[in-house]
C-alpha positions as CSV (number, residue, x, y, z in Angstrom):
1,X,10.3,1.5,2.6
2,X,8.7,3.0,6.1
3,X,4.8,5.0,5.6
4,X,3.7,7.1,8.9
5,X,-0.2,8.0,9.8
6,X,-2.1,8.8,12.4
7,X,-3.4,6.0,14.5
8,X,-7.1,5.5,14.6
9,X,-7.4,4.8,10.5
10,X,-10.6,5.8,8.7
11,X,-11.5,6.0,4.7
12,X,-8.5,8.5,3.7
13,X,-5.5,7.0,5.7
14,X,-7.5,3.4,5.2
15,X,-7.3,4.6,0.9
16,X,-4.0,6.2,0.9
17,X,-2.7,3.3,2.5
18,X,-4.0,0.0,0.2
19,X,-3.2,2.7,-3.0
20,X,0.8,3.0,-1.6
21,X,0.5,-1.0,-1.0
22,X,-1.2,-1.6,-4.3
23,X,0.6,1.3,-7.3
24,X,3.9,2.7,-5.4
25,X,5.4,0.5,-2.7
26,X,4.3,-3.0,-2.8
27,X,6.9,-3.9,0.7
28,X,5.5,-0.6,2.3
29,X,5.4,-0.7,6.2
30,X,3.3,1.7,8.4
31,X,3.6,2.7,11.5
32,X,0.4,5.4,13.2
33,X,1.3,8.0,15.5
34,X,0.1,10.5,17.2
35,X,1.7,14.0,15.1
36,X,4.0,15.0,12.5
37,X,6.5,15.3,15.0
38,X,6.9,11.8,15.6
39,X,7.5,10.2,12.1
40,X,10.7,8.2,12.2
41,X,13.7,9.0,10.5
42,X,13.4,7.4,6.8
43,X,9.2,7.4,6.7
44,X,7.3,9.1,4.2
45,X,4.4,10.8,6.2
46,X,1.0,10.9,4.6
47,X,-2.9,12.0,5.7
48,X,-1.4,13.5,8.1
49,X,-1.4,17.8,9.2
50,X,1.6,19.3,7.4
51,X,2.7,16.5,5.4
52,X,3.1,17.1,2.0
53,X,0.6,13.7,1.2
54,X,-2.1,15.2,3.1
55,X,-5.2,17.6,2.3
56,X,-4.4,20.2,-0.1
57,X,-6.1,22.6,-2.2
58,X,-9.7,21.4,-0.8
59,X,-8.5,17.2,-2.3
60,X,-8.1,14.2,0.1
61,X,-4.7,13.1,0.5
62,X,-6.0,10.1,-0.9
63,X,-6.4,12.5,-4.3
64,X,-2.8,14.4,-3.8
65,X,-1.3,11.1,-3.4
66,X,-3.0,10.5,-6.9
67,X,-1.7,13.0,-8.5
68,X,2.0,13.0,-6.4
69,X,2.7,9.8,-7.8
70,X,1.3,10.7,-11.4
71,X,-1.4,8.0,-11.0
72,X,-3.8,10.2,-11.7
73,X,-4.1,8.7,-15.4
74,X,-6.3,5.2,-14.1
75,X,-9.7,6.2,-14.6
76,X,-10.6,3.7,-12.0
77,X,-8.6,5.2,-9.2
78,X,-9.8,8.6,-10.2
79,X,-13.1,7.5,-9.7
80,X,-12.1,6.3,-6.3
81,X,-10.2,9.5,-5.9
82,X,-14.0,11.0,-5.9
83,X,-16.2,8.7,-3.4
84,X,-12.5,8.2,-1.1
85,X,-12.9,12.7,-1.4
86,X,-16.8,12.6,-0.8
87,X,-16.3,9.6,1.9
88,X,-13.5,11.6,3.9
89,X,-14.8,15.2,3.6
90,X,-18.4,15.0,3.0
91,X,-18.7,17.9,1.1
92,X,-20.7,17.3,-1.8
93,X,-18.2,18.4,-4.1
94,X,-18.4,15.1,-6.0
95,X,-21.9,13.1,-7.2
96,X,-20.7,9.6,-5.4
97,X,-23.6,7.9,-4.0
98,X,-20.8,4.9,-2.6
99,X,-19.1,7.2,-0.4
100,X,-21.6,6.6,2.0
101,X,-21.3,2.9,2.6
102,X,-17.9,2.9,2.5
103,X,-17.9,5.5,5.3
104,X,-20.0,2.7,7.0
105,X,-18.3,0.3,6.1
106,X,-14.8,1.3,7.1
107,X,-16.4,2.9,10.4
108,X,-17.8,-0.5,11.6
109,X,-14.3,-2.1,11.0
110,X,-11.9,0.3,13.0
111,X,-14.8,-0.4,16.0
112,X,-14.4,-4.5,15.5
113,X,-10.9,-4.4,14.6
114,X,-7.7,-5.4,16.9
115,X,-5.3,-2.5,15.4
116,X,-5.2,-0.3,12.5
117,X,-2.9,-3.1,10.8
118,X,-5.4,-5.5,11.4
119,X,-8.0,-3.1,9.7
120,X,-5.5,-2.4,7.0
121,X,-5.6,-6.1,6.1
122,X,-9.1,-6.0,5.3
123,X,-9.8,-2.7,3.9
124,X,-6.6,-3.6,1.7
125,X,-9.2,-6.1,0.3
126,X,-12.4,-4.1,0.2
127,X,-10.2,-1.1,-2.1
128,X,-9.2,-4.2,-4.4
129,X,-12.8,-5.1,-5.3
130,X,-13.8,-1.6,-5.4
131,X,-10.9,-1.1,-7.8
132,X,-11.9,-4.1,-9.6
133,X,-15.4,-3.2,-10.3
134,X,-15.2,0.0,-10.9
135,X,-12.7,-1.1,-13.6
136,X,-15.3,-3.2,-14.8
137,X,-18.0,-0.9,-15.2
138,X,-16.1,1.9,-17.2
139,X,-15.2,-0.9,-19.2
140,X,-17.8,-1.9,-20.2
141,X,-20.7,1.0,-18.8
142,X,-22.5,-1.1,-16.9
143,X,-21.9,-2.5,-13.6
144,X,-20.5,-6.1,-13.2
145,X,-22.9,-9.3,-13.3
């Protein structure tokens, strides 16, 4: 399936792309555009102004996607949602210390990557690691060694 989002990927778009590939559509293909009017037929837009999978009710697009695809029951994904929210919106709504580091890492990647696809190839691995670390921490009650 095709998915469309804005060009120049940052934390919320990278998180959504990872969520889509990991939990919704493993064969997802992404197109990067400037606005919603350019979305090709059959593609599902996300993290774009006016998209159903966008910012709504003080939530970032990742949080909207979690709710839309009924993934909120996964406590690790819910925790990552708080981190992505703080990294993207910086509104201090949640206590998410990892948000600043995630924001810096992804900003740095966008400065060194040749394309949005190249950025997502790396951020997919970052989010895999964040998910596994968060999952194990929630299970054991302590940070994994």
